[in-house]
C-alpha positions as CSV (number, residue, x, y, z in Angstrom):
1,M,7.2,16.0,14.2
2,I,3.9,16.0,12.4
3,K,3.0,19.4,11.1
4,A,-0.6,20.3,11.8
5,A,-2.1,21.2,8.4
6,L,-5.7,22.0,7.3
7,L,-7.1,18.7,8.3
8,G,-6.4,18.9,12.0
9,G,-4.6,20.8,14.8
10,L,-3.1,18.0,16.8
11,T,0.6,17.7,16.8
12,L,2.2,14.3,17.7
13,P,5.9,13.6,18.3
14,Y,7.7,10.9,16.4
15,T,11.2,9.7,16.5
16,V,13.2,7.6,14.1
17,R,15.9,5.3,15.1
18,L,18.0,2.8,13.2
19,L,17.8,-0.8,14.2
20,A,20.5,-3.5,13.8
21,L,19.9,-5.5,10.6
22,L,19.5,-9.2,10.8
23,G,22.1,-11.6,9.4
24,L,19.4,-13.4,7.5
25,L,19.0,-10.5,5.0
26,C,21.1,-11.8,2.2
27,G,19.6,-14.3,-0.3
28,S,16.4,-15.2,1.5
29,T,13.6,-16.6,-0.5
30,S,10.0,-17.4,0.3
31,G,8.6,-20.9,0.4
32,L,7.2,-21.9,-3.0
33,T,3.9,-23.4,-4.0
34,A,2.7,-24.2,-7.6
35,N,1.7,-20.6,-8.2
36,S,4.2,-18.8,-6.0
37,I,7.1,-16.8,-7.0
38,A,10.3,-16.3,-4.9
39,Y,11.6,-13.2,-3.4
40,T,14.9,-12.0,-2.1
41,L,15.1,-10.1,1.2
42,L,17.5,-7.2,0.6
43,D,17.2,-5.0,3.7
44,S,15.1,-3.9,6.6
45,Y,14.5,-0.5,8.2
46,P,12.8,0.8,11.4
47,H,9.1,1.4,11.3
48,Q,7.0,3.1,13.9
49,P,5.0,0.3,15.6
50,A,2.3,2.7,16.6
51,L,1.3,3.2,12.9
52,F,-1.8,1.2,11.8
53,T,-0.6,1.0,8.2
54,Q,-3.2,1.4,5.5
55,G,-1.2,2.7,2.5
56,L,2.5,3.0,1.6
57,E,4.0,5.0,-1.3
58,L,7.5,6.0,-2.3
59,Y,7.7,9.4,-4.1
60,Q,10.7,11.6,-4.9
61,G,12.9,10.1,-2.2
62,R,10.2,10.2,0.5
63,L,8.0,7.4,2.0
64,Y,4.4,8.3,2.5
65,E,2.3,6.3,4.9
66,S,-1.4,6.5,6.0
67,S,-2.3,5.2,9.4
68,G,-5.9,4.3,10.3
69,L,-8.3,4.1,13.3
70,Y,-11.0,6.7,14.2
71,G,-9.5,9.5,16.3
72,H,-6.0,8.5,15.4
73,S,-5.8,8.6,11.6
74,K,-3.0,10.5,10.0
75,I,-0.6,10.6,7.0
76,V,3.1,10.9,7.5
77,S,6.1,11.4,5.3
78,R,9.8,11.0,5.8
79,A,13.0,10.7,3.8
80,F,13.8,7.1,2.8
81,P,15.9,5.2,3.6
82,P,15.6,6.8,7.1
83,K,18.3,8.4,9.1
84,P,18.3,9.2,12.8
85,E,18.3,12.9,12.3
86,D,15.3,12.8,9.9
87,S,12.2,14.7,10.7
88,I,8.7,13.2,10.0
89,T,6.0,15.5,8.6
90,G,2.4,14.9,8.0
91,T,-1.1,15.8,9.1
92,V,-3.8,14.4,11.4
93,L,-7.3,13.7,10.1
94,P,-10.5,14.7,11.8
95,G,-11.8,12.2,14.3
96,N,-14.7,11.1,12.0
97,L,-12.4,9.9,9.2
98,F,-10.6,6.6,9.1
99,A,-7.5,6.9,6.8
100,E,-7.1,4.1,4.2
101,G,-5.1,3.6,1.0
102,I,-3.0,6.2,-0.7
103,T,-1.3,6.8,-4.0
104,L,0.5,9.6,-5.8
105,Y,-0.7,10.8,-9.2
106,R,0.6,13.7,-11.2
107,G,2.2,15.2,-8.1
108,K,-0.8,15.0,-5.9
109,L,-1.5,12.7,-3.0
110,Y,-4.8,10.8,-3.1
111,M,-6.2,9.1,0.1
112,L,-9.3,7.0,0.7
113,T,-11.3,6.9,3.8
114,W,-13.0,3.7,5.1
115,R,-16.7,4.4,5.5
116,A,-17.2,8.1,4.7
117,G,-17.4,7.6,1.0
118,K,-14.9,10.5,0.7
119,G,-11.5,10.7,-0.8
120,L,-9.0,13.4,-0.1
121,I,-6.5,15.0,-2.6
122,L,-3.6,16.6,-0.8
123,D,-0.4,18.5,-1.6
124,P,2.3,16.0,-0.7
125,H,4.7,18.7,0.4
126,H,2.6,20.7,2.8
127,F,-0.4,18.3,3.3
128,T,-2.9,21.0,2.5
129,L,-6.3,19.8,1.3
130,L,-6.7,20.5,-2.5
131,N,-9.9,18.7,-3.2
132,V,-12.4,16.0,-2.2
133,F,-13.9,13.2,-4.3
134,K,-16.7,10.9,-3.6
135,Y,-17.3,7.2,-4.2
136,E,-19.8,4.5,-3.3
137,G,-19.1,1.9,-0.7
138,Q,-16.0,1.4,1.5
139,G,-12.5,2.5,0.6
140,W,-9.6,0.1,1.3
141,G,-6.6,0.1,-1.1
142,L,-5.7,2.6,-3.9
143,C,-3.2,2.7,-6.7
144,A,-2.6,4.7,-9.9
145,S,-2.6,2.7,-13.2
146,I,-0.9,4.7,-15.9
147,N,-1.0,3.0,-19.3
148,Q,-0.5,4.4,-22.7
149,D,-3.1,2.1,-24.3
150,R,-5.7,1.9,-21.5
151,G,-5.3,5.5,-20.1
152,D,-4.9,6.7,-16.6
153,F,-7.1,5.2,-13.8
154,L,-7.2,5.1,-10.0
155,V,-7.9,1.6,-8.9
156,V,-9.8,1.1,-5.6
157,S,-10.4,-2.0,-3.5
158,N,-13.3,-2.1,-1.0
159,G,-12.8,-5.3,0.9
160,S,-14.7,-7.4,-1.7
161,D,-13.4,-9.3,-4.7
162,Q,-14.1,-6.2,-6.9
163,L,-11.6,-3.6,-8.1
164,Q,-13.2,-0.3,-9.1
165,W,-11.5,1.6,-11.9
166,F,-12.0,5.4,-11.8
167,H,-11.0,7.8,-14.5
168,A,-8.1,9.7,-13.0
169,S,-9.0,13.0,-14.6
170,T,-12.6,13.0,-13.4
171,M,-12.8,10.4,-10.6
172,Q,-15.9,9.0,-12.3
173,L,-16.3,5.2,-12.1
174,S,-15.4,3.6,-15.4
175,H,-15.8,-0.1,-14.7
176,T,-15.1,-2.9,-12.2
177,V,-13.0,-6.0,-12.4
178,S,-13.7,-9.2,-10.5
179,V,-10.6,-10.8,-9.0
180,R,-10.5,-14.6,-9.4
181,S,-8.2,-17.4,-8.5
182,A,-8.8,-20.8,-10.2
183,G,-12.3,-19.4,-11.1
184,Q,-13.2,-18.5,-7.5
185,P,-13.7,-15.0,-6.1
186,V,-10.8,-13.6,-4.0
187,N,-12.2,-11.1,-1.4
188,Q,-10.8,-9.0,1.4
189,L,-8.5,-7.2,-1.1
190,N,-6.7,-4.4,0.7
191,E,-3.6,-2.3,0.0
192,L,-2.8,-2.0,-3.8
193,E,0.2,-1.1,-5.9
194,C,-0.3,-0.8,-9.7
195,H,2.7,-2.0,-11.7
196,G,2.4,-2.3,-15.5
197,D,0.0,-5.1,-16.4
198,F,-0.3,-6.2,-12.8
199,I,-1.8,-5.0,-9.5
200,I,0.0,-6.2,-6.4
201,A,-2.4,-6.6,-3.5
202,N,-2.5,-7.4,0.1
203,Q,-5.4,-9.7,1.3
204,W,-6.6,-8.8,4.8
205,H,-5.3,-11.2,7.5
206,E,-3.3,-13.2,4.9
207,Q,0.5,-13.4,4.8
208,H,1.0,-13.2,1.1
209,L,0.9,-10.7,-1.8
210,L,-1.3,-11.4,-4.7
211,V,-0.2,-10.7,-8.3
212,I,-3.4,-9.8,-10.2
213,H,-3.6,-9.3,-14.0
214,A,-5.0,-5.8,-14.3
215,V,-7.3,-6.5,-17.2
216,S,-8.6,-10.0,-16.6
217,G,-8.6,-9.9,-12.8
218,D,-7.0,-13.3,-12.6
219,V,-4.5,-14.0,-9.8
220,V,-1.5,-15.1,-11.7
221,A,0.9,-15.6,-8.7
222,N,1.3,-15.1,-5.0
223,I,4.3,-14.2,-2.9
224,D,4.5,-15.8,0.5
225,L,5.7,-13.3,3.1
226,S,4.9,-15.4,6.2
227,A,8.6,-15.4,7.1
228,L,8.6,-11.6,7.3
229,A,5.4,-11.6,9.4
230,L,7.0,-14.1,11.8
231,D,10.2,-11.9,12.1
232,A,8.1,-8.8,12.7
233,A,6.0,-10.6,15.4
234,E,9.1,-11.7,17.3
235,S,10.1,-8.2,18.1
236,T,6.7,-6.7,19.2
237,T,3.8,-7.5,21.4
238,P,1.4,-10.0,19.8
239,N,-1.7,-8.4,18.3
240,P,-4.2,-10.0,15.9
241,E,-4.5,-6.8,14.0
242,A,-0.7,-6.6,13.3
243,V,-1.2,-8.0,9.8
244,L,0.7,-7.6,6.6
245,N,-0.3,-4.4,4.9
246,G,1.6,-1.8,2.9
247,I,3.3,-2.1,-0.5
248,A,5.5,0.5,-2.3
249,Y,7.5,0.1,-5.4
250,D,11.0,1.6,-5.7
251,P,11.9,2.1,-9.4
252,S,15.5,3.1,-8.5
253,N,16.5,-0.6,-8.1
254,D,13.3,-2.5,-9.1
255,S,12.6,-3.5,-5.5
256,W,9.6,-3.3,-3.2
257,L,9.0,-2.1,0.4
258,V,6.5,-4.0,2.5
259,T,5.4,-3.7,6.1
260,G,2.3,-4.3,8.2
261,K,0.0,-2.7,10.7
262,L,1.8,-2.1,14.0
263,W,5.0,-3.7,12.6
264,P,8.4,-2.5,13.9
265,K,10.1,-3.0,10.5
266,I,9.8,-2.2,6.9
267,Y,11.4,-4.8,4.6
268,R,12.9,-4.3,1.1
269,I,12.4,-7.3,-1.1
270,K,13.0,-8.1,-4.8
271,F,11.0,-10.5,-7.0
272,D,10.7,-11.0,-10.8
273,L,7.4,-10.5,-12.6
274,N,8.9,-10.6,-16.1
275,K,8.5,-14.4,-16.4
276,L,4.9,-14.5,-15.5
277,I,2.6,-15.8,-18.2
278,T,-0.4,-13.5,-18.2
279,P,-3.9,-14.4,-19.4
280,Q,-4.9,-12.7,-22.6
281,K,-8.7,-12.5,-22.0
282,A,-10.7,-9.9,-23.6
283,G,-11.8,-7.3,-21.1
284,R,-12.9,-3.8,-20.7
285,R,-10.1,-1.3,-20.6
C-alpha cells in the first residue's frame, strides 16, 4: 500500500501480480533506419495500468515511479524485479500538483511538477519532504548528469527543444542546450535518463527513444520501440494518452527498463551505445 507521507493523507491500495512472459522475448530487435540502433528485448514485468507514468528510476534495488494528473499524482516505489508478495510504498501529492519527471541524486529523490514551477526533494525511503526548489516554465523530464570534467547537473526538459542544465548543488540555472536532428529543432522532449555523454529521451506521443549528445544537443541515434507499444496496446483498453514514457538504466547488467503511461507492462531491453560516433562540437559545459 502507499504510505501517506507529508505530502498527502490519502492511502490507495495497490497489488502486484506476475504475468506470463511472451515467447517473443528472446532476441528481438527493433526495425532499423539509417540513424537507428537495434535493441534486444530481454524480459517483461507487470506494471500497474492505472499509473500515468511520468518518471522512472532504479535505485538500490527499488524502482521509483511518478504518476501524473491533477488530483491523482503520486510517487511509488517497489522492489524490482517485482514479486507477488512485494508491498508498494509511496506518497500522494496535493491535488494542485501534477507529478512529472524524477531522478535520484546523492541519495535524494528529486521530482518536477508540470505547471507549478516547483520541484520537490524527498527522502526516497520515507517520502518525507526535505526541500523545495523553483524553476521557470514547465517541468517534464529530469535526470542527473554526473561528470568528472563537466561537474554535476540536473537536466530538465519542458516540452520544447530546450534542455535546461541546473547546478546540482544550488539548483541555479547554468545554461540551456538546444536539441537538433539534421539541424532541425526536436521538441516535445519528455522523460530523460542521463548516461555518460548521452541523454536518452522520450518524445511525447512518439514511439522511439532519442539518443542525444549531452554537450552538442545533436540527436545521434534513435531506438524504435513501436513493437513494444503495439504489444502493450494489445493487452489493455485503447487510450490515446497511453504513450511511451519512462526510462530507467540498470547498471547491474547494462540494460534499460522502459514503459508507458497506462501500460500493463515494463520491458527490459538492451542496446549498445559504445559504437556511436558523437559530434565533437564546442559547447558550454
